[in-house]
C-alpha positions, 0 to 999 in steps of 0.5 A: 500500500506504499503508493496509496500513502505517497499519492496526493489524493485521499480516495484510496488505492488505485490501479492502472488498466493496461492493454496493448497490441500483443497478448503479453509484455514478453519477458525472457521466460516468454520464450518457452511459451506460445507468446514469443517476442516480436521484432520490427522488420527493416525500415518498418513503421508501426502506427498506433493510437494510445488512449489514456483515460480516467476510470471514475465511479464506474466500479470497474470496467467491462468495455472501453473505447475512445468514447466511453467506459462501460461497466456491468455488475450483477446485483440481486438478480439485476444487471446494473449498467454504468457508462462513463463518457470520455468525450461529449456523447449524444447517441442512442444506447441500445440494450439487447437481451438474448438478441432482442431489443430491450430498450433504446434511449438517447443519452447526452453526456459531457466527459466523465458524466455517468449514465446508469440504468439496470435491467432484470435478467436471469443467469443464463440470459445474455445481454448486448449493449451498443452505443451509437453507430457501434461506438462501443459494443459489449456482449456478455456472451463469452463465445463472441469475445473469447478466442480459441488459441493455445495457451500452453507450449507444444510439448512435442517441440524439441528445443535441442533440435536445429529449429529449437536452437534457432528459435532460442537464438531468435528469441535472444536476439529480439531481446538484444542478447546478441552473444547468447543468440549467436551461440544458439545459431551456431548450435543450430548449425551444429545440428544441421549445417545447412539450416538456412534460417540459422545461416542467415541469422548468424550472418546477421550476427557477424554483420552486426559485429562488423565482421563482413568477411564471415557474414558474407561467407555464411550468406553465400552458403545460404544462397547456395541453398536458395538463390532467391531467399529474401532474407539472404539477399537482403543481407547480401545487399547490406554486407556488399555495400559495406565492403564496397561491392555495389554491383552485388549489393544492388543484385542482393536488394533487387532479388530481395524485393521479390520477397513480400517481407523485404519489398519496401526495405530492399527498395529503400536501400536501392533508392539510397544507393542510387542517391549516392550515385546521384542517379536522381531518377532511379533514386526517386523511382525506388523511393516511390516503390518502397512507399507503395509497399509501406507508405509509412517508411520514413527512410524512403520518405526522407530519400524521396524528399532529398531527391525532390530537393536535389531536382529543384522540386521544392514544393514537392519536397515540402509536401513530403516534409509534411508527410514525415511531420505527420508521421513523426513530429519529433523527426529533425530531418524535415526541420533541418531541410526547411532551414537548408531551403530557406536559409533563414535564421528563424528556421535555423533556430526552430531546428536547434530548439527542437533538439532537447535531449540529454545528449543533444550531439547524438541527435546531430550525429544521427542526422549527419550520418544519415545524410552521409550514408546517402551521399549528402556529405555537404548536408552532413557537414552543415549539421555537424557544424551546428552541433555542440562541441563534442569529440565524436562530432569533431571526429566526423568533421575530420573525416568529412572535411579532408582540408581541415582534417588536422584541425578537427583531429587536434580538437578530438585529441585535446577535448575531454572524453567526459560524456563521450560515448561512441557506439556506431559501426560507422564511427569505428571505421573512421577511428580505425582509419585514423589509428593507422597514422596516430596512436593517441590513447583517446582513439584507442579508447573510443574504438574500444567503446564501439567494439564493446558495444558490438559485444567484441569484448576481447577486441575492446580489451585490446584497445583499452590495454593499448592505452597503457597508463597514459589516460588521466581520466577516472571513467576510463579506469572504471570501464577498464575494470569491467574488462580485465580478468584478474582481481589484481587488475581490477583493483589496480584500475579502481585504485587508479580511478580513485586517485584521479578523482578522490571526490567522485562518488562513482569511483569510491562506490566502485572500489567499495563494492569491490571490497565488499565482493572480496570480503574486505568489509572494513575497507569498504566501510571506511571508504564509503562512509564519508560519501553517505552524508555528502550525497544523500540522494544517491541511494547506491551509496547508502545501500553500499554503506548498509552492506558494509555494516552487515558484512562486518556483522554490525547488524544493529547499526545496519538496521538503525541506519536503514530505518532512518534512510530514505529510498525513493520508491521505483518499480521493482526496487526491493534491495533496501528492504532485502538488506533490512530483512537480512540484517534483522534475520542475521541478528535474530539467529545470532541472538539465538546462537547466544541464547538471547531468545527475547532479542531473537524474537525482537529481530525476527518480528522486525524482519517481517516489517516493510518500512516505507522509507525503504521504498517498497510496500508490503506485497499482498502475499509474503513468505515469512516461513524463515521468520516464523521458524526462528520465532518458533525455535526462540519461543520453544527455547523460552519454554513458551509452548503455545507461541512455539506451536503457533509459529510452527503451525504457521510454517506448516500451514503456509500455502504458497501462491500459485502465481509464484514459484516455490523456493528453498524455504519449503525445506523448513516447512517439510522439516516441521511437518516430518517432525510433527508426524505429517510425513504424507503431507510433506511428501505430497507437497514436495511431489507437487512442487517438483512436478510444477517446477521440474527444472528448479535446482532449489527444489532439487536441493530441498528434496536432497536435503530432506533425504540427506542425499550426498548431492546436497553440496553439489546442488548448493555449489551449482546454485551459488555459482550460477547466474543470479542476473535477470533481464528487464521484466523477466519472470526468471526465478532467483531465490535471493534468500537461499544463501541466507537460509544456508547460513541459518541452517549452518548456525542452527544445525551445528 
């Protein structure tokens, strides 16, 4: 309920209804379901309308359109109908019972005004409600609204087959997990070396990493299977364009146009190639072809506008600018083109004012590189000369203006690398060219950043290592610490960053976290403590400080600090409360071990709290088996039989919610059930969860622990050494209390 207390209104909790174009918000775990990830095709544009609306005094919702919200609630044998207007309504509202018109009434409403009525209806009768000319249609007949499609995965699908590995790779690629995707495609080809879809996608992986030789080799294998394959030909066009084989590139795009999936994108690329060659007629022809197959293709529209301007057809160009604006009001292309045409200071100002993001130079670079790739270098230079002074901007100016190359390159090398994040493949090519004649560390550093972004980690590391110890720039060493392998190298990097920026909280935090992960809690505490008061708004500092206290077993101090530390709430942020809970539990079983039962009870009860200042509210369902188990032991040690039994019963009777995966604390529940001669119940519980989650190592550990199996230690090592990382919105289950439970059991059982 934390959000209710933080909201400015006073009328209770609220929820947000959300619906979109897909069936779910796909996460990593969606891969194993029918509801997989979607991706955009090249140069595709998705046009959709969003509706944001309040839901007021309707008591719920059964249907909604941009015109109104409808709710129908059964009460005492009647159907109460409530309609809330979202815009001015002056329409007939028709109500049907069993397909027969029951009533028709003209209703007039202003936005958020309500219309209410009720009808008598039996449980087996259906109703239908229609507002105006189908402005809103609702039916209670489930056959008219439910679709019949599979909800569960096909059990016959073999994930280890070539197609299974390909699907796994495709799903990872759509989530931008490019290394995992590449590995999966390679496994697919290991199963079937001629599996064409995997050849194409693996070629795309190499293309993305700028390995055009390998990408071309794979595409040629694909084309040797089917020379008309649309995807392979499109990739052939892209790859050959990068290596300068324009004839083959045109051939690839031309054949790709024969595939409906690539008609628009391939025509766009051909239009761009002809634009570079200043073949205006063909550029215009293929831009129009691209738009026939996808009228919303922004890249094709931009190419068409450029051709029109180059041909002097200014009025026609302006019509295309209008189309682009209608599709994408934040697009800077048409704004700059208007300035180019008019050369008026006012239009220049409008263009510059339109770029308002945190890294404005990136918007200028995007626009300039788009021009450059279309052969419009003069326009690219004009864009960059209007851009904020930035190393990558000057790098591109050095590339595009050979006459002033040394001037701009000198600026690049003398500028601070602060907030310079090169990441584009096009920029990498320029850096490689300049490095052939200049070995300045900044060029190596910038190239390393691009390579890192392309998941070429070893190649990136080589560039960082080539910089030696010359950089006097703390973020360089913070970045390098993530690339080096050994702890010794990491420490050297973090220490150097700290020396260069002793007042920088990021350098201090990185080193403190290193100390914590290497069980040097005192060093972490001494380092981070001065920054806590200095940067109260940086929650990462406060959390690191609390961790350093807990790591020194100063649990009471950690608890006291966390009880008075303010963490702003944000979605999924449970770390503050997790640290608080762990400190309380460790205090409790430390007290148990020392025979201080009242103290153990105090901290076990505290562990159940969800302090609002830690930025997360208490969930509807909570798992307090560990806390209750500790309380049971503490009361038993005090010879308080009633309380001991009450808390033991809470553990034994705990019912895990179906929407959550069972965790390692099931062991405590089973142990108590067995101790209380309820072995059958314990066995049924274990079998049920093992059937529900057959791949869960946590449940395999519970089973092994209950049976005193020799594999317990192996399972513990697998879990502790495995990855606890999860992706955004992922439903992958990680039992974050597993290590805490192990420590508790070690203390209690010994």
